[in-house]
py3Dmol code that shows the C-alpha trace and the ligand (Angstrom):
import py3Dmol

protein = """\
ATOM      1  CA  UNK A   1      -8.318  -3.109 -12.782  1.00  0.00           C
ATOM      2  CA  UNK A   2     -10.535  -2.557 -15.805  1.00  0.00           C
ATOM      3  CA  UNK A   3      -9.517   0.402 -17.963  1.00  0.00           C
ATOM      4  CA  UNK A   4     -12.579   2.491 -17.078  1.00  0.00           C
ATOM      5  CA  UNK A   5     -11.732   2.135 -13.384  1.00  0.00           C
ATOM      6  CA  UNK A   6      -8.556   4.183 -13.804  1.00  0.00           C
ATOM      7  CA  UNK A   7     -10.518   7.020 -15.409  1.00  0.00           C
ATOM      8  CA  UNK A   8     -13.158   6.695 -12.663  1.00  0.00           C
ATOM      9  CA  UNK A   9     -10.480   8.016 -10.319  1.00  0.00           C
ATOM     10  CA  UNK A  10     -10.504  11.496 -11.762  1.00  0.00           C
ATOM     11  CA  UNK A  11     -13.266  14.107 -11.897  1.00  0.00           C
ATOM     12  CA  UNK A  12     -14.294  15.949 -15.061  1.00  0.00           C
ATOM     13  CA  UNK A  13     -11.560  18.567 -14.433  1.00  0.00           C
ATOM     14  CA  UNK A  14      -8.913  15.844 -14.225  1.00  0.00           C
ATOM     15  CA  UNK A  15      -8.470  16.098 -10.418  1.00  0.00           C
ATOM     16  CA  UNK A  16      -7.951  12.990  -8.350  1.00  0.00           C
ATOM     17  CA  UNK A  17     -11.371  12.162  -6.866  1.00  0.00           C
ATOM     18  CA  UNK A  18     -11.058   8.521  -5.736  1.00  0.00           C
ATOM     19  CA  UNK A  19      -7.852   6.614  -5.120  1.00  0.00           C
ATOM     20  CA  UNK A  20      -8.558   3.074  -6.255  1.00  0.00           C
ATOM     21  CA  UNK A  21      -5.267   2.012  -7.777  1.00  0.00           C
ATOM     22  CA  UNK A  22      -1.908   3.427  -8.789  1.00  0.00           C
ATOM     23  CA  UNK A  23      -2.672   2.415 -12.354  1.00  0.00           C
ATOM     24  CA  UNK A  24      -3.539   5.535 -14.296  1.00  0.00           C
ATOM     25  CA  UNK A  25      -1.563   7.873 -11.970  1.00  0.00           C
ATOM     26  CA  UNK A  26       1.319   9.328 -13.983  1.00  0.00           C
ATOM     27  CA  UNK A  27       4.846  10.016 -12.789  1.00  0.00           C
ATOM     28  CA  UNK A  28       4.197  13.709 -12.156  1.00  0.00           C
ATOM     29  CA  UNK A  29       1.183  13.001  -9.938  1.00  0.00           C
ATOM     30  CA  UNK A  30       3.121  10.355  -7.981  1.00  0.00           C
ATOM     31  CA  UNK A  31       5.954  12.809  -7.574  1.00  0.00           C
ATOM     32  CA  UNK A  32       3.646  15.633  -6.405  1.00  0.00           C
ATOM     33  CA  UNK A  33       2.127  13.320  -3.777  1.00  0.00           C
ATOM     34  CA  UNK A  34       5.583  12.215  -2.567  1.00  0.00           C
ATOM     35  CA  UNK A  35       6.769  15.822  -2.456  1.00  0.00           C
ATOM     36  CA  UNK A  36       3.753  16.819  -0.444  1.00  0.00           C
ATOM     37  CA  UNK A  37       4.215  13.897   1.905  1.00  0.00           C
ATOM     38  CA  UNK A  38       7.837  14.912   2.542  1.00  0.00           C
ATOM     39  CA  UNK A  39       6.482  18.216   3.811  1.00  0.00           C
ATOM     40  CA  UNK A  40       4.489  16.420   6.516  1.00  0.00           C
ATOM     41  CA  UNK A  41       7.510  14.627   7.940  1.00  0.00           C
ATOM     42  CA  UNK A  42       9.046  15.951  11.119  1.00  0.00           C
ATOM     43  CA  UNK A  43      11.957  14.658  13.155  1.00  0.00           C
ATOM     44  CA  UNK A  44      11.262  11.854  15.629  1.00  0.00           C
ATOM     45  CA  UNK A  45      10.339  13.495  18.934  1.00  0.00           C
ATOM     46  CA  UNK A  46       9.185  16.721  17.244  1.00  0.00           C
ATOM     47  CA  UNK A  47       5.511  17.539  17.134  1.00  0.00           C
ATOM     48  CA  UNK A  48       3.643  16.271  14.016  1.00  0.00           C
ATOM     49  CA  UNK A  49       2.539  18.776  11.354  1.00  0.00           C
ATOM     50  CA  UNK A  50      -1.044  19.869  11.868  1.00  0.00           C
ATOM     51  CA  UNK A  51      -3.368  21.875   9.663  1.00  0.00           C
ATOM     52  CA  UNK A  52      -7.078  22.603   9.338  1.00  0.00           C
ATOM     53  CA  UNK A  53      -7.243  21.877   5.602  1.00  0.00           C
ATOM     54  CA  UNK A  54      -9.868  19.183   6.127  1.00  0.00           C
ATOM     55  CA  UNK A  55     -11.790  20.995   8.860  1.00  0.00           C
ATOM     56  CA  UNK A  56     -15.501  20.248   8.519  1.00  0.00           C
ATOM     57  CA  UNK A  57     -14.911  17.120   6.442  1.00  0.00           C
ATOM     58  CA  UNK A  58     -15.552  13.643   7.816  1.00  0.00           C
ATOM     59  CA  UNK A  59     -13.401  10.653   7.018  1.00  0.00           C
ATOM     60  CA  UNK A  60     -14.893   7.202   7.601  1.00  0.00           C
ATOM     61  CA  UNK A  61     -12.577   4.216   8.026  1.00  0.00           C
ATOM     62  CA  UNK A  62     -14.348   1.035   6.911  1.00  0.00           C
ATOM     63  CA  UNK A  63     -11.965  -1.887   7.312  1.00  0.00           C
ATOM     64  CA  UNK A  64     -13.631  -5.216   6.552  1.00  0.00           C
ATOM     65  CA  UNK A  65     -10.241  -6.991   6.987  1.00  0.00           C
ATOM     66  CA  UNK A  66      -7.737  -6.686   9.825  1.00  0.00           C
ATOM     67  CA  UNK A  67      -5.350  -3.730   9.830  1.00  0.00           C
ATOM     68  CA  UNK A  68      -2.952  -2.024  12.214  1.00  0.00           C
ATOM     69  CA  UNK A  69      -0.758   0.405  10.217  1.00  0.00           C
ATOM     70  CA  UNK A  70      -3.097   1.489   7.482  1.00  0.00           C
ATOM     71  CA  UNK A  71      -6.093   2.084   9.696  1.00  0.00           C
ATOM     72  CA  UNK A  72      -4.122   3.847  12.403  1.00  0.00           C
ATOM     73  CA  UNK A  73      -2.326   6.029   9.889  1.00  0.00           C
ATOM     74  CA  UNK A  74      -5.493   7.081   8.018  1.00  0.00           C
ATOM     75  CA  UNK A  75      -7.026   7.910  11.415  1.00  0.00           C
ATOM     76  CA  UNK A  76      -4.020  10.051  12.439  1.00  0.00           C
ATOM     77  CA  UNK A  77      -3.672  11.575   8.988  1.00  0.00           C
ATOM     78  CA  UNK A  78      -7.299  12.716   8.956  1.00  0.00           C
ATOM     79  CA  UNK A  79      -7.115  14.139  12.497  1.00  0.00           C
ATOM     80  CA  UNK A  80      -3.857  15.973  11.789  1.00  0.00           C
ATOM     81  CA  UNK A  81      -5.578  17.715   8.916  1.00  0.00           C
ATOM     82  CA  UNK A  82      -8.494  18.757  11.130  1.00  0.00           C
ATOM     83  CA  UNK A  83     -11.101  16.273   9.844  1.00  0.00           C
ATOM     84  CA  UNK A  84     -13.590  14.348  12.026  1.00  0.00           C
ATOM     85  CA  UNK A  85     -12.646  10.656  11.754  1.00  0.00           C
ATOM     86  CA  UNK A  86     -15.129   7.849  12.219  1.00  0.00           C
ATOM     87  CA  UNK A  87     -13.696   4.359  12.743  1.00  0.00           C
ATOM     88  CA  UNK A  88     -16.501   1.927  12.033  1.00  0.00           C
ATOM     89  CA  UNK A  89     -16.255  -1.172  14.145  1.00  0.00           C
ATOM     90  CA  UNK A  90     -16.908  -3.838  11.571  1.00  0.00           C
ATOM     91  CA  UNK A  91     -17.430  -6.527  14.119  1.00  0.00           C
ATOM     92  CA  UNK A  92     -20.444  -4.744  15.529  1.00  0.00           C
ATOM     93  CA  UNK A  93     -21.579  -3.125  12.243  1.00  0.00           C
ATOM     94  CA  UNK A  94     -24.780  -4.176  10.531  1.00  0.00           C
ATOM     95  CA  UNK A  95     -22.837  -5.704   7.665  1.00  0.00           C
ATOM     96  CA  UNK A  96     -22.452  -8.681  10.035  1.00  0.00           C
ATOM     97  CA  UNK A  97     -26.239  -8.843  10.138  1.00  0.00           C
ATOM     98  CA  UNK A  98     -26.363  -9.137   6.321  1.00  0.00           C
ATOM     99  CA  UNK A  99     -26.600  -5.478   5.380  1.00  0.00           C
ATOM    100  CA  UNK A 100     -25.149  -4.957   1.907  1.00  0.00           C
ATOM    101  CA  UNK A 101     -21.999  -2.897   1.620  1.00  0.00           C
ATOM    102  CA  UNK A 102     -23.915  -0.271  -0.370  1.00  0.00           C
ATOM    103  CA  UNK A 103     -26.489   0.124   2.349  1.00  0.00           C
ATOM    104  CA  UNK A 104     -23.687   0.657   4.843  1.00  0.00           C
ATOM    105  CA  UNK A 105     -22.127   3.235   2.546  1.00  0.00           C
ATOM    106  CA  UNK A 106     -25.431   5.098   1.956  1.00  0.00           C
ATOM    107  CA  UNK A 107     -25.984   5.163   5.730  1.00  0.00           C
ATOM    108  CA  UNK A 108     -22.641   6.863   6.249  1.00  0.00           C
ATOM    109  CA  UNK A 109     -23.278   9.156   3.288  1.00  0.00           C
ATOM    110  CA  UNK A 110     -26.500  10.285   5.006  1.00  0.00           C
ATOM    111  CA  UNK A 111     -24.369  11.202   8.049  1.00  0.00           C
ATOM    112  CA  UNK A 112     -22.212  13.406   5.803  1.00  0.00           C
ATOM    113  CA  UNK A 113     -19.139  11.183   5.700  1.00  0.00           C
ATOM    114  CA  UNK A 114     -17.427  12.700   2.626  1.00  0.00           C
ATOM    115  CA  UNK A 115     -14.333  10.501   2.343  1.00  0.00           C
ATOM    116  CA  UNK A 116     -14.612   6.764   2.881  1.00  0.00           C
ATOM    117  CA  UNK A 117     -11.497   4.661   3.352  1.00  0.00           C
ATOM    118  CA  UNK A 118     -12.302   1.054   2.485  1.00  0.00           C
ATOM    119  CA  UNK A 119     -10.489  -2.250   2.981  1.00  0.00           C
ATOM    120  CA  UNK A 120     -12.150  -5.410   1.730  1.00  0.00           C
ATOM    121  CA  UNK A 121     -11.208  -9.007   0.969  1.00  0.00           C
ATOM    122  CA  UNK A 122     -13.058  -9.075  -2.376  1.00  0.00           C
ATOM    123  CA  UNK A 123     -11.817  -7.849  -5.742  1.00  0.00           C
ATOM    124  CA  UNK A 124     -13.459  -4.769  -7.142  1.00  0.00           C
ATOM    125  CA  UNK A 125     -15.196  -3.491  -4.026  1.00  0.00           C
ATOM    126  CA  UNK A 126     -13.622  -0.014  -3.893  1.00  0.00           C
ATOM    127  CA  UNK A 127     -14.442   0.675  -7.565  1.00  0.00           C
ATOM    128  CA  UNK A 128     -17.921  -0.733  -7.164  1.00  0.00           C
ATOM    129  CA  UNK A 129     -18.591   1.613  -4.275  1.00  0.00           C
ATOM    130  CA  UNK A 130     -17.018   4.540  -6.167  1.00  0.00           C
ATOM    131  CA  UNK A 131     -19.513   4.005  -8.955  1.00  0.00           C
ATOM    132  CA  UNK A 132     -22.465   4.131  -6.599  1.00  0.00           C
ATOM    133  CA  UNK A 133     -21.719   6.982  -4.212  1.00  0.00           C
ATOM    134  CA  UNK A 134     -23.076  10.497  -4.476  1.00  0.00           C
ATOM    135  CA  UNK A 135     -21.108  12.964  -6.552  1.00  0.00           C
ATOM    136  CA  UNK A 136     -19.540  14.694  -3.511  1.00  0.00           C
ATOM    137  CA  UNK A 137     -18.136  11.504  -1.918  1.00  0.00           C
ATOM    138  CA  UNK A 138     -14.585  10.139  -2.449  1.00  0.00           C
ATOM    139  CA  UNK A 139     -13.441   6.575  -1.967  1.00  0.00           C
ATOM    140  CA  UNK A 140      -9.883   5.647  -0.982  1.00  0.00           C
ATOM    141  CA  UNK A 141      -8.750   2.056  -1.359  1.00  0.00           C
ATOM    142  CA  UNK A 142      -6.990   0.894   1.771  1.00  0.00           C
ATOM    143  CA  UNK A 143      -6.364  -2.653   0.559  1.00  0.00           C
ATOM    144  CA  UNK A 144      -8.374  -4.663  -1.944  1.00  0.00           C
ATOM    145  CA  UNK A 145      -7.983  -8.443  -1.914  1.00  0.00           C
ATOM    146  CA  UNK A 146      -4.779  -9.349  -3.701  1.00  0.00           C
ATOM    147  CA  UNK A 147      -5.334  -6.601  -6.247  1.00  0.00           C
ATOM    148  CA  UNK A 148      -4.283  -3.191  -5.008  1.00  0.00           C
ATOM    149  CA  UNK A 149      -3.083  -1.190  -2.000  1.00  0.00           C
ATOM    150  CA  UNK A 150      -2.333   2.216  -3.473  1.00  0.00           C
ATOM    151  CA  UNK A 151      -1.315   4.183  -0.388  1.00  0.00           C
ATOM    152  CA  UNK A 152       1.097   1.362   0.558  1.00  0.00           C
ATOM    153  CA  UNK A 153       2.567   1.577  -2.959  1.00  0.00           C
ATOM    154  CA  UNK A 154       3.024   5.336  -2.517  1.00  0.00           C
ATOM    155  CA  UNK A 155       4.722   5.000   0.867  1.00  0.00           C
ATOM    156  CA  UNK A 156       6.996   2.317  -0.507  1.00  0.00           C
ATOM    157  CA  UNK A 157       7.866   4.504  -3.475  1.00  0.00           C
ATOM    158  CA  UNK A 158       8.663   7.447  -1.125  1.00  0.00           C
ATOM    159  CA  UNK A 159      10.816   5.240   1.081  1.00  0.00           C
ATOM    160  CA  UNK A 160      12.779   4.022  -1.922  1.00  0.00           C
ATOM    161  CA  UNK A 161      13.156   7.584  -3.221  1.00  0.00           C
ATOM    162  CA  UNK A 162      14.589   8.732   0.166  1.00  0.00           C
ATOM    163  CA  UNK A 163      17.231   6.014  -0.216  1.00  0.00           C
ATOM    164  CA  UNK A 164      18.015   6.826  -3.901  1.00  0.00           C
ATOM    165  CA  UNK A 165      15.880   8.978  -6.179  1.00  0.00           C
ATOM    166  CA  UNK A 166      17.533   7.685  -9.308  1.00  0.00           C
ATOM    167  CA  UNK A 167      14.764   5.102 -10.028  1.00  0.00           C
ATOM    168  CA  UNK A 168      16.130   4.370 -13.545  1.00  0.00           C
ATOM    169  CA  UNK A 169      19.278   2.883 -12.069  1.00  0.00           C
ATOM    170  CA  UNK A 170      17.742   0.919  -9.222  1.00  0.00           C
ATOM    171  CA  UNK A 171      17.365  -2.820  -8.881  1.00  0.00           C
ATOM    172  CA  UNK A 172      14.397  -3.603  -6.688  1.00  0.00           C
ATOM    173  CA  UNK A 173      13.869  -7.184  -5.412  1.00  0.00           C
ATOM    174  CA  UNK A 174      10.511  -8.183  -3.882  1.00  0.00           C
ATOM    175  CA  UNK A 175      10.632 -11.538  -2.120  1.00  0.00           C
ATOM    176  CA  UNK A 176       7.774 -13.716  -0.871  1.00  0.00           C
ATOM    177  CA  UNK A 177       4.173 -14.524  -1.721  1.00  0.00           C
ATOM    178  CA  UNK A 178       4.060 -12.505  -4.887  1.00  0.00           C
ATOM    179  CA  UNK A 179       0.901 -14.155  -6.266  1.00  0.00           C
ATOM    180  CA  UNK A 180      -1.330 -13.060  -3.407  1.00  0.00           C
ATOM    181  CA  UNK A 181       0.282  -9.701  -2.597  1.00  0.00           C
ATOM    182  CA  UNK A 182      -1.554  -6.455  -3.228  1.00  0.00           C
ATOM    183  CA  UNK A 183       1.516  -4.723  -1.800  1.00  0.00           C
ATOM    184  CA  UNK A 184       3.717  -6.150  -4.563  1.00  0.00           C
ATOM    185  CA  UNK A 185       1.118  -5.213  -7.184  1.00  0.00           C
ATOM    186  CA  UNK A 186       0.865  -1.547  -6.137  1.00  0.00           C
ATOM    187  CA  UNK A 187       4.633  -1.209  -5.587  1.00  0.00           C
ATOM    188  CA  UNK A 188       5.300  -2.642  -9.000  1.00  0.00           C
ATOM    189  CA  UNK A 189       2.796  -0.344 -10.710  1.00  0.00           C
ATOM    190  CA  UNK A 190       4.378   2.709  -9.035  1.00  0.00           C
ATOM    191  CA  UNK A 191       7.930   1.623  -9.702  1.00  0.00           C
ATOM    192  CA  UNK A 192       7.232   0.875 -13.391  1.00  0.00           C
ATOM    193  CA  UNK A 193       5.618   4.296 -13.760  1.00  0.00           C
ATOM    194  CA  UNK A 194       8.794   5.860 -12.341  1.00  0.00           C
ATOM    195  CA  UNK A 195      10.915   3.831 -14.830  1.00  0.00           C
ATOM    196  CA  UNK A 196      12.660   1.562 -12.330  1.00  0.00           C
ATOM    197  CA  UNK A 197      15.848  -0.019 -13.719  1.00  0.00           C
ATOM    198  CA  UNK A 198      14.953  -3.599 -12.863  1.00  0.00           C
ATOM    199  CA  UNK A 199      12.112  -5.161 -10.926  1.00  0.00           C
ATOM    200  CA  UNK A 200      12.682  -8.713  -9.678  1.00  0.00           C
ATOM    201  CA  UNK A 201       9.930 -10.832  -8.070  1.00  0.00           C
ATOM    202  CA  UNK A 202      11.320 -13.771  -6.102  1.00  0.00           C
ATOM    203  CA  UNK A 203       9.225 -16.617  -4.740  1.00  0.00           C
ATOM    204  CA  UNK A 204       8.897 -20.398  -4.644  1.00  0.00           C
ATOM    205  CA  UNK A 205       7.193 -21.539  -7.858  1.00  0.00           C
ATOM    206  CA  UNK A 206       3.972 -22.258  -5.906  1.00  0.00           C
ATOM    207  CA  UNK A 207       3.679 -18.559  -4.912  1.00  0.00           C
ATOM    208  CA  UNK A 208       4.845 -17.135  -8.217  1.00  0.00           C
ATOM    209  CA  UNK A 209       2.511 -14.722  -9.993  1.00  0.00           C
ATOM    210  CA  UNK A 210       0.255 -15.988 -12.745  1.00  0.00           C
ATOM    211  CA  UNK A 211       1.104 -15.052 -16.338  1.00  0.00           C
ATOM    212  CA  UNK A 212       0.728 -11.362 -17.198  1.00  0.00           C
ATOM    213  CA  UNK A 213       0.034 -10.252 -13.588  1.00  0.00           C
ATOM    214  CA  UNK A 214       3.265  -8.242 -13.305  1.00  0.00           C
ATOM    215  CA  UNK A 215       4.189  -7.029 -16.813  1.00  0.00           C
ATOM    216  CA  UNK A 216       7.850  -6.047 -17.231  1.00  0.00           C
ATOM    217  CA  UNK A 217       9.077  -7.716 -14.042  1.00  0.00           C
ATOM    218  CA  UNK A 218      11.636 -10.594 -13.907  1.00  0.00           C
ATOM    219  CA  UNK A 219      10.266 -13.700 -12.159  1.00  0.00           C
ATOM    220  CA  UNK A 220      12.966 -15.527 -10.222  1.00  0.00           C
ATOM    221  CA  UNK A 221      12.834 -18.630  -7.990  1.00  0.00           C
ATOM    222  CA  UNK A 222      16.315 -18.570  -6.438  1.00  0.00           C
ATOM    223  CA  UNK A 223      16.934 -16.058  -3.678  1.00  0.00           C
ATOM    224  CA  UNK A 224      20.635 -15.550  -4.285  1.00  0.00           C
ATOM    225  CA  UNK A 225      20.030 -14.823  -7.975  1.00  0.00           C
ATOM    226  CA  UNK A 226      17.232 -12.420  -7.124  1.00  0.00           C
ATOM    227  CA  UNK A 227      19.089 -10.490  -4.430  1.00  0.00           C
ATOM    228  CA  UNK A 228      22.349 -10.200  -6.348  1.00  0.00           C
ATOM    229  CA  UNK A 229      23.390  -6.535  -6.521  1.00  0.00           C
ATOM    230  CA  UNK A 230      19.915  -5.377  -5.452  1.00  0.00           C
ATOM    231  CA  UNK A 231      19.534  -1.799  -4.107  1.00  0.00           C
ATOM    232  CA  UNK A 232      16.236  -2.464  -2.416  1.00  0.00           C
ATOM    233  CA  UNK A 233      15.015  -5.726  -0.872  1.00  0.00           C
ATOM    234  CA  UNK A 234      11.344  -5.949   0.126  1.00  0.00           C
ATOM    235  CA  UNK A 235      10.181  -9.046   2.051  1.00  0.00           C
ATOM    236  CA  UNK A 236       6.520 -10.049   2.085  1.00  0.00           C
ATOM    237  CA  UNK A 237       4.385 -12.155   4.358  1.00  0.00           C
ATOM    238  CA  UNK A 238       2.748 -15.333   3.121  1.00  0.00           C
ATOM    239  CA  UNK A 239      -0.944 -14.365   2.689  1.00  0.00           C
ATOM    240  CA  UNK A 240      -2.343 -17.555   4.317  1.00  0.00           C
ATOM    241  CA  UNK A 241      -5.822 -15.984   4.434  1.00  0.00           C
ATOM    242  CA  UNK A 242      -5.893 -15.807   0.608  1.00  0.00           C
ATOM    243  CA  UNK A 243      -4.525 -19.299  -0.104  1.00  0.00           C
ATOM    244  CA  UNK A 244      -7.309 -21.849  -0.258  1.00  0.00           C
ATOM    245  CA  UNK A 245      -5.042 -24.896  -0.279  1.00  0.00           C
ATOM    246  CA  UNK A 246      -1.668 -24.658   1.384  1.00  0.00           C
ATOM    247  CA  UNK A 247      -0.469 -27.935  -0.206  1.00  0.00           C
ATOM    248  CA  UNK A 248       2.927 -27.361  -1.779  1.00  0.00           C
ATOM    249  CA  UNK A 249       3.625 -24.197   0.221  1.00  0.00           C
ATOM    250  CA  UNK A 250       6.930 -24.894   2.043  1.00  0.00           C
ATOM    251  CA  UNK A 251       6.893 -25.258   5.794  1.00  0.00           C
ATOM    252  CA  UNK A 252       8.405 -22.522   8.023  1.00  0.00           C
ATOM    253  CA  UNK A 253      11.959 -23.902   8.269  1.00  0.00           C
ATOM    254  CA  UNK A 254      12.206 -24.727   4.587  1.00  0.00           C
ATOM    255  CA  UNK A 255      10.743 -21.430   3.616  1.00  0.00           C
ATOM    256  CA  UNK A 256      13.158 -19.457   5.775  1.00  0.00           C
ATOM    257  CA  UNK A 257      16.129 -21.467   4.597  1.00  0.00           C
ATOM    258  CA  UNK A 258      15.305 -20.848   0.941  1.00  0.00           C
ATOM    259  CA  UNK A 259      13.495 -17.525   0.840  1.00  0.00           C
ATOM    260  CA  UNK A 260      14.132 -15.865   4.186  1.00  0.00           C
ATOM    261  CA  UNK A 261      15.672 -12.384   3.913  1.00  0.00           C
ATOM    262  CA  UNK A 262      18.446 -12.491   6.486  1.00  0.00           C
ATOM    263  CA  UNK A 263      21.825 -10.984   7.310  1.00  0.00           C
ATOM    264  CA  UNK A 264      23.319 -13.993   5.487  1.00  0.00           C
ATOM    265  CA  UNK A 265      21.127 -14.098   2.368  1.00  0.00           C
ATOM    266  CA  UNK A 266      21.374 -10.333   1.820  1.00  0.00           C
ATOM    267  CA  UNK A 267      25.172 -10.435   1.563  1.00  0.00           C
ATOM    268  CA  UNK A 268      24.944 -10.714  -2.223  1.00  0.00           C
ATOM    269  CA  UNK A 269      22.892  -7.408  -2.473  1.00  0.00           C
ATOM    270  CA  UNK A 270      24.561  -4.023  -2.755  1.00  0.00           C
ATOM    271  CA  UNK A 271      26.447  -3.129   0.466  1.00  0.00           C
ATOM    272  CA  UNK A 272      24.073  -0.254   1.154  1.00  0.00           C
ATOM    273  CA  UNK A 273      20.893  -2.078   0.132  1.00  0.00           C
ATOM    274  CA  UNK A 274      17.833  -1.230   2.228  1.00  0.00           C
ATOM    275  CA  UNK A 275      15.438  -3.781   3.672  1.00  0.00           C
ATOM    276  CA  UNK A 276      11.696  -3.126   3.569  1.00  0.00           C
ATOM    277  CA  UNK A 277       8.615  -4.932   4.838  1.00  0.00           C
ATOM    278  CA  UNK A 278       5.025  -3.634   4.786  1.00  0.00           C
ATOM    279  CA  UNK A 279       4.088  -5.376   8.063  1.00  0.00           C
ATOM    280  CA  UNK A 280       2.829  -7.350   9.774  1.00  0.00           C
ATOM    281  CA  UNK A 281       6.119  -9.248   9.918  1.00  0.00           C
ATOM    282  CA  UNK A 282       6.465 -12.939  10.685  1.00  0.00           C
ATOM    283  CA  UNK A 283      10.002 -12.915  12.089  1.00  0.00           C
ATOM    284  CA  UNK A 284      11.896 -16.077  11.316  1.00  0.00           C
ATOM    285  CA  UNK A 285       9.710 -16.896   8.330  1.00  0.00           C
ATOM    286  CA  UNK A 286      10.065 -14.296   5.574  1.00  0.00           C
ATOM    287  CA  UNK A 287      12.537 -12.084   7.433  1.00  0.00           C
ATOM    288  CA  UNK A 288      15.164 -12.595  10.142  1.00  0.00           C
ATOM    289  CA  UNK A 289      14.331 -10.541  13.255  1.00  0.00           C
ATOM    290  CA  UNK A 290      17.924  -9.274  13.652  1.00  0.00           C
ATOM    291  CA  UNK A 291      17.929  -7.919  10.114  1.00  0.00           C
ATOM    292  CA  UNK A 292      14.544  -6.246  10.592  1.00  0.00           C
ATOM    293  CA  UNK A 293      16.047  -4.459  13.627  1.00  0.00           C
ATOM    294  CA  UNK A 294      19.354  -3.571  11.970  1.00  0.00           C
ATOM    295  CA  UNK A 295      20.442  -0.174  10.596  1.00  0.00           C
ATOM    296  CA  UNK A 296      19.739  -1.288   7.015  1.00  0.00           C
ATOM    297  CA  UNK A 297      16.083  -1.831   7.794  1.00  0.00           C
ATOM    298  CA  UNK A 298      13.767   1.058   6.824  1.00  0.00           C
ATOM    299  CA  UNK A 299      10.663  -0.663   8.110  1.00  0.00           C
ATOM    300  CA  UNK A 300       9.791   1.978  10.757  1.00  0.00           C
ATOM    301  CA  UNK A 301      10.553   4.701   8.175  1.00  0.00           C
ATOM    302  CA  UNK A 302       7.902   3.085   5.917  1.00  0.00           C
ATOM    303  CA  UNK A 303       5.422   3.402   8.769  1.00  0.00           C
ATOM    304  CA  UNK A 304       6.278   7.088   9.358  1.00  0.00           C
ATOM    305  CA  UNK A 305       6.019   7.739   5.598  1.00  0.00           C
ATOM    306  CA  UNK A 306       2.621   6.002   5.643  1.00  0.00           C
ATOM    307  CA  UNK A 307       1.053   8.684   7.792  1.00  0.00           C
ATOM    308  CA  UNK A 308       2.645  11.426   5.616  1.00  0.00           C
ATOM    309  CA  UNK A 309       1.491   9.840   2.378  1.00  0.00           C
ATOM    310  CA  UNK A 310      -2.049   9.436   3.663  1.00  0.00           C
ATOM    311  CA  UNK A 311      -2.052  13.112   4.702  1.00  0.00           C
ATOM    312  CA  UNK A 312      -0.944  14.036   1.183  1.00  0.00           C
ATOM    313  CA  UNK A 313      -3.705  11.977  -0.412  1.00  0.00           C
ATOM    314  CA  UNK A 314      -6.386  13.254   1.975  1.00  0.00           C
ATOM    315  CA  UNK A 315      -5.287  16.829   1.504  1.00  0.00           C
ATOM    316  CA  UNK A 316      -5.402  16.462  -2.280  1.00  0.00           C
ATOM    317  CA  UNK A 317      -8.896  15.122  -2.070  1.00  0.00           C
ATOM    318  CA  UNK A 318      -9.918  17.931   0.309  1.00  0.00           C
ATOM    319  CA  UNK A 319      -8.581  20.534  -2.159  1.00  0.00           C
ATOM    320  CA  UNK A 320     -10.489  18.914  -5.007  1.00  0.00           C
ATOM    321  CA  UNK A 321     -13.649  19.059  -2.882  1.00  0.00           C
ATOM    322  CA  UNK A 322     -13.258  22.721  -2.019  1.00  0.00           C
ATOM    323  CA  UNK A 323     -12.755  23.667  -5.648  1.00  0.00           C
ATOM    324  CA  UNK A 324     -16.271  22.513  -6.577  1.00  0.00           C
TER     325      UNK A 324
END
"""
ligand_1 = """\
9
LIG
N -0.411 -5.002 5.567
C -0.235 -5.422 4.178
C -1.569 -5.591 3.489
O -2.571 -5.233 4.028
C 0.644 -6.614 4.039
C 0.191 -7.899 4.684
O -0.932 -7.996 5.227
O 0.965 -8.854 4.600
O -1.620 -6.087 2.393
"""
view = py3Dmol.view(width=600, height=400)
view.addModel(protein, "pdb")
view.setStyle({"model": 0}, {"cartoon": {"style": "trace"}})
view.addModel(ligand_1, "xyz")
view.setStyle({"model": 1}, {"stick": {}})
view.zoomTo()
view.show()
């Protein structure tokens, strides 16, 4: 993200106005958002927290790429805070007829959609929209190409903090298609801001990040070396939709044998290491199904935290709007 994009995220009073990236959000803001999200968590089976803090506001979900968890959780988060939520059906939207994204945005703006949640396959779309919307509209990035997925980064950070809040002494290992992963990018940014002890990125050389993409992280190509004594192991899906030419990408069996996170390969990690995955999972490729379903997996916890984190972000934006 260009430098001016991180300042674009704040209004002239320094309040968060758009959430485009976790770059530029300091440790105290990340901590405040996580603390607020904790307050929205209730025990499984208990009723979810509800408030009217966003009553009268309209949240528009504009997902121009597939989504299950992010879209559903923004929808629930908005409703649980009392907002009206509009889920635009992109397959029947006029963007399919060639309407530009800005014309779609201006159309929703005219319908008084105040908060737009945007997922798009191209770099820079959330910031581009943020620069063009009216002063009262906020843009939340719900997944931008291979660049950024800030609410995923926040929910991952919260899930790691629930396991062990001592970030400075944690070894976090992220395994998989690092080069094309916006999840890895946002998690790394958040973890570095919190001063993580060691961040390891493990992948076959063909899926390794290009130079300078993950400053401060250790790039590793051998799973056993990367998982050794790790406190947190995050497995990632191969982003086939972002890889033009799959030549050189290992086939399923070879990939699982060398980079699959499994009950066997995780034995070298710390005995209490947690296993994470942002979903959607490809069982038997990047993660063994039995491990994903085991007690050390926090994958469903990540999903629960996702709703809470999105409530925290939406509530923060709503407060900023009501202070105007
Ligand atoms: N759901 C995540 C994302 O949107 C991870 C993935 O698709 O593999 O980036």
